[in-house]
N, C-alpha and C positions, 0 to 999 in steps of 0.2 A: 504494499499499499504506500502510495506516495504522500509525503507531507504536503499540507496545503500552505501556500505562500501567504495567503491573505489572513490566515488565522493568527491572532496575536499570541505571544508567549504567556502573557499575564492577562487574565480575564478581568481582574479587578484593578482599576487604575484610579488614582485620586488626583485632584487638583492641588495646587500649592496651599490653598486655604483649608484642605482636609476633606472637602466634599468629593463625592464621586463624579467622575467625568461623564459627560453626556453619552459617550460611546459605551461605557460600562453599563449605564442604566438601560440603554437601548438593547444591548446584548442580553441583559437579564430579562427584560420584558419579552424579547423574542424567544428565549429559552422557556419561559413560563408559558407563553401562548402555545408553543409546540408541544410541551408536556400535557397541557390541558386538552389540546386537539387529539393527541394520541390516546389519552385516557378516555375521552368521549368515544372515539372510534372503537376502542377495545370494548367498552361497555355496550355499544350498539351492535357489535358483531356477535354477541352471545345469543343463544337460542331464545326465541320468544320476541325478538325485535325485528323480524323480517316483514316483508310486504304482505305475506299471506296471513299473518296473525295481526296483532294489534298495530305493529309497525311504529311503536312509539320511539321518540327520540330520547337520548340520554338526558338524565336530570343532573348530571355532574356540573357544578359551577365553580368548584374550588379544588385545588390539588396541593400536595406537598411541594414546597419550593425546591427548585433544582439545587443540589448540594454544592455545586461548584461556585456558588455565590454565597457570601456570608450573610447572616441575618441583618447586618447593618445596611446592606444594599436594599433588601426588601423593606426595611423601615424607612429608608430614604424615599423609596417609591411610594410608600403609604403616605408620607408627609406631603408628597406632591399630588396626591389624590389619584394615582394611577392604579393602585391595588388596594385591597382590603385584607387585613390579616385577622383571622378569628382566634378565639382563645385556645383552640387545639393546634394552632400553627399552620392551618391551611390558608393558602393565598388565593384570592379571587380577583380577577381582572375587572376593573371598574370601567364601564363603557364611557368613552369621552364624547361629549356633544360635538357634532360635526359643524363646521362653519358653513353657513348658507351661501 
């Protein structure tokens, strides 16, 4: 397997003032959305969720945060209003209002 040139060596980068860089927060959100999508697809693929039966969609709205990012990254995203963290540590993506 070939190494990817665009993949950074360190996923968590900080600005000189101690805050996380925009790129770090963006990568963390992308990883969270991908994990949520895969978890939903896995849930929907189980028996009883096909078109011939009820055909319901997954009710999963929150997942465990990807472990390659520390808790401080998720707390920073929560302060920005991008995610919501519940008491059990599950992270939910907060839908952002679109600009008209």
